[in-house]
Structures are given as structure tokens and as C-alpha cells.
DSSP file (Angstrom, degrees, kcal/mol; ACC not computed):
  #  RESIDUE AA STRUCTURE BP1 BP2  ACC     N-H-->O    O-->H-N    N-H-->O    O-->H-N    TCO  KAPPA ALPHA  PHI   PSI    X-CA   Y-CA   Z-CA
    1    1 A M     >        0   0    0      0, 0.0     4,-2.4     0, 0.0     5,-0.2   0.000 360.0 360.0 360.0 -31.0  -51.6    4.5   82.4
    2    2 A R  H  >  +     0   0    0      1,-0.2     4,-2.3     2,-0.2     5,-0.2   0.886 360.0  53.3 -58.9 -39.1  -53.1    1.3   81.0
    3    3 A E  H  > S+     0   0    0      2,-0.2     4,-2.4     1,-0.2    -1,-0.2   0.911 108.0  49.7 -63.2 -42.6  -53.2    2.9   77.5
    4    4 A L  H  > S+     0   0    0      1,-0.2     4,-2.3     2,-0.2    -2,-0.2   0.925 111.0  49.3 -61.4 -45.3  -49.5    3.7   77.7
    5    5 A M  H  X S+     0   0    0     -4,-2.4     4,-2.3     1,-0.2    -1,-0.2   0.904 110.7  50.8 -60.6 -41.6  -48.6    0.2   78.8
    6    6 A R  H  X S+     0   0    0     -4,-2.3     4,-1.1     2,-0.2    -2,-0.2   0.921 110.1  49.2 -64.1 -44.0  -50.7   -1.3   76.0
    7    7 A R  H  < S+     0   0    0     -4,-2.4     3,-0.4     1,-0.2    -1,-0.2   0.915 114.8  44.7 -60.6 -43.0  -49.0    0.9   73.4
    8    8 A L  H >< S+     0   0    0     -4,-2.3     3,-1.2     1,-0.2    -1,-0.2   0.824 106.6  60.2 -72.5 -31.0  -45.6   -0.1   74.7
    9    9 A S  H 3< S+     0   0    0     -4,-2.3    -1,-0.2     1,-0.3    -2,-0.2   0.750  98.6  58.1 -69.5 -24.3  -46.4   -3.8   74.9
   10   10 A F  T 3< S+     0   0    0     -4,-1.1     2,-0.4    -3,-0.4    -1,-0.3   0.121  71.4 140.3 -95.7  22.8  -47.1   -4.0   71.2
   11   11 A S    <   +     0   0    0     -3,-1.2    13,-0.8     1,-0.1    14,-0.1  -0.521  25.4 178.9 -67.4 121.3  -43.7   -2.9   70.2
   12   12 A D        +     0   0    0     -2,-0.4    11,-0.2    11,-0.1    -1,-0.1   0.122  29.9 137.1-110.1  19.3  -42.6   -4.9   67.2
   13   13 A R        -     0   0    0     12,-0.2     2,-0.4     9,-0.2    12,-0.3  -0.430  36.9-160.5 -66.3 139.2  -39.3   -3.3   66.6
   14   14 A V        -     0   0    0      8,-0.2     2,-0.3    -2,-0.1     7,-0.2  -0.979  20.6-115.7-125.3 135.4  -36.6   -5.8   65.9
   15   15 A S        +     0   0    0     -2,-0.4     8,-0.1     5,-0.2     6,-0.1  -0.522  34.5 170.0 -69.4 127.2  -32.9   -5.1   66.3
   16   16 A D        -     0   0    0     -2,-0.3    -1,-0.1     6,-0.0     5,-0.0   0.104  64.5 -92.7-122.4  18.9  -31.2   -5.4   62.9
   17   17 A G  S    S+     0   0    0      3,-0.1    -2,-0.1     1,-0.0     0, 0.0   0.431 107.1 100.3  86.1  -1.5  -27.8   -4.0   64.0
   18   18 A S  S    S-     0   0    0      0, 0.0    -1,-0.0     0, 0.0    -3,-0.0   0.070 112.1 -80.6-105.6  24.7  -28.8   -0.4   63.1
   19   19 A G  S    S+     0   0    0      1,-0.2    -4,-0.1     0, 0.0     0, 0.0   0.588  83.4 149.5  90.1  10.4  -29.6    0.7   66.6
   20   20 A G        -     0   0    0     -6,-0.1    -5,-0.2     1,-0.1    -1,-0.2  -0.142  49.8-108.2 -69.7 172.7  -33.1   -0.8   66.6
   21   21 A V        -     0   0    0     -7,-0.2     4,-0.1     4,-0.1     3,-0.1  -0.892  33.7-112.5-106.9 131.6  -34.7   -2.0   69.8
   22   22 A P    >   -     0   0    0      0, 0.0     3,-1.6     0, 0.0    -9,-0.2  -0.236  43.2 -88.7 -61.0 150.1  -35.1   -5.8   70.3
   23   23 A R  T 3  S+     0   0    0      1,-0.3   -11,-0.1   -11,-0.2     3,-0.1  -0.318 116.3  29.5 -56.9 138.2  -38.7   -7.2   70.3
   24   24 A G  T 3  S+     0   0    0    -13,-0.8    22,-2.8     1,-0.3    23,-0.4   0.515 105.4  98.3  86.8   5.8  -40.2   -7.1   73.7
   25   25 A C  E <   -A   45   0A   0     -3,-1.6    -1,-0.3    20,-0.3    20,-0.3  -0.838  57.8-148.3-124.5 162.6  -38.2   -4.1   74.8
   26   26 A V  E     -A   44   0A   0     18,-2.8    18,-2.7    -2,-0.3     2,-0.4  -0.995  19.3-125.1-131.1 133.1  -38.9   -0.4   74.9
   27   27 A P  E     -A   43   0A   0      0, 0.0    46,-2.8     0, 0.0     2,-0.4  -0.645  31.0-167.7 -76.5 133.7  -36.5    2.5   74.4
   28   28 A V  E     -Ab  42  73A   0     14,-3.1    14,-3.0    -2,-0.4     2,-0.6  -0.985  13.9-159.3-126.9 131.3  -36.5    4.9   77.4
   29   29 A L  E     -Ab  41  74A   0     44,-2.9    46,-2.7    -2,-0.4     2,-0.6  -0.948  12.0-155.9-109.9 115.0  -34.9    8.3   77.6
   30   30 A V  E     -Ab  40  75A   0     10,-2.8    10,-2.1    -2,-0.6     2,-0.5  -0.817  13.8-175.3 -95.9 120.0  -34.3    9.4   81.2
   31   31 A C  E >   - b   0  76A   0     44,-2.3     3,-0.9    -2,-0.6    46,-0.9  -0.966  21.5-161.1-122.8 121.4  -34.1   13.1   81.6
   32   32 A D  T 3  S+     0   0    0     -2,-0.5    -1,-0.1     6,-0.3    46,-0.1   0.818  91.4  51.4 -64.9 -32.0  -33.3   14.9   84.8
   33   33 A D  T 3  S-     0   0    0      5,-0.3     3,-0.5    44,-0.1    -1,-0.2   0.068 128.6 -83.0-102.3  25.2  -34.8   18.2   83.7
   34   34 A G  S <  S-     0   0    0     -3,-0.9    -2,-0.1     1,-0.2    40,-0.0   0.654  80.4 -64.8  86.0  14.5  -38.2   17.1   82.6
   35   35 A G  S    S+     0   0    0     40,-0.1    -1,-0.2     3,-0.1     4,-0.1   0.410 106.6 110.8  95.2  -3.2  -37.2   16.0   79.1
   36   36 A G  S    S+     0   0    0     -3,-0.5    -2,-0.1     2,-0.1     3,-0.1   0.844  78.0  34.6 -75.7 -32.7  -36.1   19.2   77.6
   37   37 A G  S    S-     0   0    0      1,-0.2     2,-0.1     0, 0.0    -3,-0.0  -0.176 105.6 -50.3-106.5-161.7  -32.4   18.5   77.4
   38   38 A E        +     0   0    0     -2,-0.1    -6,-0.3    -7,-0.0    -5,-0.3  -0.375  57.0 177.8 -70.1 151.4  -30.2   15.5   76.8
   39   39 A G        -     0   0    0     -8,-0.1     2,-0.5    -3,-0.1    -8,-0.2  -0.779  33.6 -88.5-140.1-174.5  -30.8   12.4   78.7
   40   40 A E  E     -A   30   0A   0    -10,-2.1   -10,-2.8    -2,-0.2     2,-0.3  -0.894  38.6-136.3-105.9 134.2  -29.5    8.9   79.1
   41   41 A R  E     +A   29   0A   0     -2,-0.5     2,-0.3   -12,-0.2   -12,-0.2  -0.711  24.4 177.0 -94.9 137.7  -31.0    6.2   76.8
   42   42 A F  E     -A   28   0A   0    -14,-3.0   -14,-3.1    -2,-0.3     2,-0.5  -0.922  25.6-139.5-131.1 157.3  -31.9    2.7   78.1
   43   43 A V  E     -A   27   0A   0     -2,-0.3     2,-0.4   -16,-0.2    -2,-0.0  -0.988  29.0-172.8-117.6 119.6  -33.5   -0.3   76.6
   44   44 A V  E     -A   26   0A   0    -18,-2.7   -18,-2.8    -2,-0.5     2,-0.1  -0.917  25.3-116.9-120.3 135.9  -36.0   -1.9   79.0
   45   45 A R  E >>  -A   25   0A   0     -2,-0.4     3,-1.0   -20,-0.3     4,-0.7  -0.441  25.4-125.1 -66.8 142.2  -37.9   -5.2   78.8
   46   46 A V  G >4 S+     0   0    0    -22,-2.8     3,-1.1     1,-0.3     4,-0.5   0.853 108.6  63.2 -58.4 -37.2  -41.7   -4.7   78.7
   47   47 A E  G >4 S+     0   0    0    -23,-0.4     3,-1.2     1,-0.3     4,-0.3   0.842  95.8  60.1 -57.7 -33.5  -42.1   -7.1   81.7
   48   48 A A  G X4 S+     0   0    0     -3,-1.0     3,-1.4     1,-0.3     6,-0.3   0.806  92.7  65.9 -65.3 -28.8  -40.1   -4.6   83.8
   49   49 A L  G << S+     0   0    0     -3,-1.1    -1,-0.3    -4,-0.7    -2,-0.2   0.705  93.7  60.5 -68.2 -18.4  -42.7   -1.9   83.2
   50   50 A R  G <  S+     0   0    0     -3,-1.2    -1,-0.3    -4,-0.5    -2,-0.2   0.587  79.7 108.5 -83.9 -10.5  -45.3   -3.9   85.1
   51   51 A H  S X> S-     0   0    0     -3,-1.4     4,-1.6    -4,-0.3     3,-1.0  -0.418  79.2-122.9 -68.1 140.8  -43.2   -3.8   88.3
   52   52 A P  H 3> S+     0   0    0      0, 0.0     4,-1.1     0, 0.0    -1,-0.1   0.827 111.3  57.7 -54.9 -34.6  -44.6   -1.6   91.1
   53   53 A S  H 3> S+     0   0    0      1,-0.2     4,-0.8     2,-0.2     3,-0.1   0.862 108.6  46.1 -64.9 -33.7  -41.4    0.4   91.2
   54   54 A F  H <> S+     0   0    0     -3,-1.0     4,-2.7    -6,-0.3     5,-0.2   0.790  98.6  71.2 -77.7 -28.0  -41.7    1.3   87.5
   55   55 A A  H  X S+     0   0    0     -4,-1.6     4,-2.4     1,-0.2    -1,-0.2   0.885  97.0  50.6 -57.1 -40.5  -45.4    2.2   87.9
   56   56 A A  H  X S+     0   0    0     -4,-1.1     4,-2.1     2,-0.2    -1,-0.2   0.900 111.1  48.4 -64.8 -40.2  -44.5    5.4   89.8
   57   57 A L  H  X S+     0   0    0     -4,-0.8     4,-2.3     2,-0.2    -2,-0.2   0.905 112.0  49.0 -66.7 -40.1  -42.1    6.4   87.1
   58   58 A L  H  X S+     0   0    0     -4,-2.7     4,-2.5     2,-0.2    -2,-0.2   0.888 109.8  51.6 -66.6 -38.4  -44.6    5.7   84.3
   59   59 A E  H  X S+     0   0    0     -4,-2.4     4,-2.3    -5,-0.2    -1,-0.2   0.914 110.8  48.0 -63.7 -41.9  -47.2    7.7   86.1
   60   60 A R  H  X S+     0   0    0     -4,-2.1     4,-2.2     2,-0.2    -2,-0.2   0.899 111.4  50.5 -65.0 -40.3  -44.8   10.6   86.4
   61   61 A A  H  X S+     0   0    0     -4,-2.3     4,-3.2     1,-0.2     5,-0.5   0.898 110.3  50.2 -63.5 -40.4  -44.0   10.3   82.7
   62   62 A A  H  X S+     0   0    0     -4,-2.5     4,-1.9     3,-0.2    -2,-0.2   0.897 111.3  48.0 -65.4 -40.3  -47.7   10.3   81.8
   63   63 A Q  H  < S+     0   0    0     -4,-2.3    -1,-0.2    -5,-0.2    -2,-0.2   0.894 119.1  39.9 -65.5 -39.5  -48.3   13.4   83.9
   64   64 A E  H  < S+     0   0    0     -4,-2.2    -2,-0.2    -5,-0.2    -1,-0.2   0.909 136.2  12.7 -77.0 -43.8  -45.3   15.2   82.4
   65   65 A F  H  < S-     0   0    0     -4,-3.2     3,-0.2     1,-0.2    -3,-0.2   0.488 103.2-115.5-118.3  -6.5  -45.6   14.1   78.7
   66   66 A G     <  -     0   0    0     -4,-1.9     3,-0.4    -5,-0.5    -1,-0.2  -0.195  33.2 -78.3  91.3 172.2  -49.1   12.5   78.3
   67   67 A Y  S    S+     0   0    0      1,-0.2    -1,-0.2    -4,-0.1    -5,-0.1   0.523 114.7  69.0 -89.1  -7.0  -50.1    9.0   77.5
   68   68 A K        +     0   0    0     -3,-0.2    -1,-0.2    -6,-0.1     2,-0.1  -0.182  61.6 155.1-110.6  42.1  -49.5    9.2   73.8
   69   69 A Q        -     0   0    0     -3,-0.4     2,-0.3     5,-0.1     4,-0.1  -0.434  27.6-154.1 -65.0 140.1  -45.7    9.4   73.6
   70   70 A E        -     0   0    0      2,-0.1     2,-0.5    -2,-0.1    -2,-0.0  -0.887  56.5  -2.4-117.6 150.9  -44.4    8.1   70.4
   71   71 A G  S    S+     0   0    0     -2,-0.3     2,-0.2     2,-0.0    -2,-0.0  -0.618 122.9  24.7  76.5-121.6  -40.9    6.7   69.7
   72   72 A V  S    S-     0   0    0     -2,-0.5     2,-0.7   -46,-0.1   -44,-0.2  -0.552  81.3-122.3 -80.5 141.1  -38.8    6.7   72.8
   73   73 A L  E     -b   28   0A   0    -46,-2.8   -44,-2.9    -2,-0.2     2,-0.4  -0.747  26.7-148.9 -82.6 117.1  -40.5    6.8   76.2
   74   74 A R  E     -b   29   0A   0     -2,-0.7   -44,-0.2   -46,-0.2    -9,-0.2  -0.761  13.5-171.0 -90.9 131.6  -39.3    9.9   78.1
   75   75 A V  E     -b   30   0A   0    -46,-2.7   -44,-2.3    -2,-0.4     2,-1.2  -0.978  19.5-141.7-125.0 118.0  -39.1    9.6   81.9
   76   76 A P  E     +b   31   0A   0      0, 0.0     2,-0.3     0, 0.0   -44,-0.2  -0.657  58.0 117.8 -79.7  99.2  -38.5   12.6   84.0
   77   77 A C  S    S-     0   0    0     -2,-1.2     2,-0.2   -46,-0.9    -2,-0.1  -0.991  72.5 -92.2-160.3 150.8  -36.2   11.1   86.6
   78   78 A D     >  -     0   0    0     -2,-0.3     4,-2.4     1,-0.1     5,-0.2  -0.541  37.4-130.9 -66.2 134.0  -32.7   11.3   88.1
   79   79 A V  H  > S+     0   0    0     -2,-0.2     4,-2.4     1,-0.2     5,-0.2   0.878 106.6  53.0 -59.2 -39.9  -30.6    8.8   86.2
   80   80 A R  H  > S+     0   0    0      1,-0.2     4,-1.9     2,-0.2    -1,-0.2   0.919 109.9  47.9 -62.5 -43.0  -29.2    7.3   89.4
   81   81 A R  H  > S+     0   0    0      2,-0.2     4,-2.2     1,-0.2    -2,-0.2   0.905 110.5  52.4 -63.7 -40.9  -32.7    6.7   90.7
   82   82 A F  H  X S+     0   0    0     -4,-2.4     4,-2.6     1,-0.2    -2,-0.2   0.911 108.6  50.2 -61.3 -42.9  -33.7    5.1   87.4
   83   83 A K  H  X S+     0   0    0     -4,-2.4     4,-2.3     1,-0.2    -1,-0.2   0.870 108.5  53.1 -63.8 -36.3  -30.7    2.8   87.6
   84   84 A D  H  X S+     0   0    0     -4,-1.9     4,-2.3     2,-0.2    -2,-0.2   0.912 109.7  48.1 -63.6 -42.3  -31.7    1.8   91.2
   85   85 A V  H  X S+     0   0    0     -4,-2.2     4,-2.7     2,-0.2    -2,-0.2   0.924 110.7  51.4 -63.9 -44.1  -35.3    1.0   90.0
   86   86 A L  H  X S+     0   0    0     -4,-2.6     4,-2.7     1,-0.2    -2,-0.2   0.907 110.0  49.7 -58.7 -42.2  -33.8   -1.1   87.1
   87   87 A A  H  X S+     0   0    0     -4,-2.3     4,-2.0     2,-0.2    -1,-0.2   0.918 112.1  47.4 -63.9 -43.4  -31.7   -3.0   89.6
   88   88 A A  H  X S+     0   0    0     -4,-2.3     4,-2.2     1,-0.2    -2,-0.2   0.906 113.7  47.9 -64.6 -41.7  -34.6   -3.7   91.9
   89   89 A V  H  X S+     0   0    0     -4,-2.7     4,-3.2     2,-0.2     5,-0.3   0.910 109.5  53.3 -65.5 -42.6  -36.8   -4.8   89.0
   90   90 A S  H  X S+     0   0    0     -4,-2.7     4,-2.3    -5,-0.2    -2,-0.2   0.906 111.0  45.9 -60.4 -43.1  -34.0   -7.1   87.6
   91   91 A V  H  X S+     0   0    0     -4,-2.0     4,-1.8     2,-0.2    -1,-0.2   0.931 115.2  47.1 -64.9 -45.9  -33.6   -8.8   91.0
   92   92 A S  H  X S+     0   0    0     -4,-2.2     4,-2.4     1,-0.2    -2,-0.2   0.916 114.0  46.5 -63.3 -45.0  -37.4   -9.2   91.4
   93   93 A V  H  X S+     0   0    0     -4,-3.2     4,-2.1     1,-0.2    -1,-0.2   0.904 112.4  49.4 -66.5 -41.8  -38.0  -10.5   87.8
   94   94 A S  H  < S+     0   0    0     -4,-2.3    -1,-0.2    -5,-0.3    -2,-0.2   0.822 115.3  44.8 -69.3 -29.2  -35.1  -13.0   88.0
   95   95 A V  H  < S+     0   0    0     -4,-1.8    -2,-0.2    -5,-0.2    -1,-0.2   0.878 120.4  37.9 -79.1 -39.3  -36.4  -14.3   91.3
   96   96 A S  H  < S+     0   0    0     -4,-2.4    -2,-0.2    -5,-0.2    -3,-0.2   0.690  99.7  82.0 -90.6 -19.0  -40.0  -14.5   90.4
   97   97 A S  S  < S-     0   0    0     -4,-2.1     2,-0.2    -5,-0.2    -4,-0.0  -0.709  81.8-117.1 -92.5 138.3  -39.9  -15.7   86.8
   98   98 A P        -     0   0    0      0, 0.0     2,-0.4     0, 0.0    -2,-0.1  -0.482  29.3-157.8 -69.9 137.2  -39.4  -19.3   85.9
   99   99 A R        -     0   0    0     -2,-0.2     2,-0.3    -5,-0.1    -5,-0.0  -0.874  23.1-108.1-112.5 147.3  -36.2  -20.1   84.1
  100  100 A S        -     0   0    0     -2,-0.4     2,-0.5     1,-0.0     0, 0.0  -0.564  33.7-134.7 -73.9 139.5  -35.6  -23.2   82.0
  101  101 A R              0   0    0     -2,-0.3    -1,-0.0     1,-0.1     0, 0.0  -0.825 360.0 360.0 -99.6 129.7  -33.2  -25.6   83.6
  102  102 A N              0   0    0     -2,-0.5    -1,-0.1     0, 0.0    -2,-0.0   0.385 360.0 360.0-105.9 360.0  -30.4  -27.1   81.6
């Protein structure tokens, strides 16, 4: 899993208005059926992938698709469950990360 995290962390894609992914983010395709069909696309900050809730999803993705996924990261997961994990990660990251005070 460390290799997958390293690959995703070095994403230098920059949004140019053409559907690109902003620097520091990873495109994720959440597929209920193991990735064979259509799924819902998300853009997730790399920091979120380090959260323990995401670790289980990444491990499942690695088992299903391998560690060398290219392009979009496919995650075999129910979309509702994925959104719940994103919400938990967002709360955790916003509470634990220092913000600049204006």
C-alpha cells in the first residue's frame, strides 16, 4: 500500500479548466460492482488518503486492482459509504490541521 500512496502523492496534474485534477489531489472512481461498470468520480486531497478510514478503502482497492493503478484510482465501494468516509476525513482534517488565522 505504501507504493500506491507514493505514486498518488507525486501527482503533478494541474487543473487548467479542461477537467484536470488540481495539484495535491487524486481522481477517484468509486464503483459498487468492483470497477467493471460506471461509477461516481470524486477528486480527493492526497492528505485525506492518509486517514485511517481511507486506509481500509485503499487496501481493498489494492487487493481488487493491484498497486499499480494508472490514471484514476478505482475503489470498489458503495458510493454512500465512500461519502461517509469523505465526511469523516473532512471533519478530522479540518480539526487537526492548523489553519492560518486572518
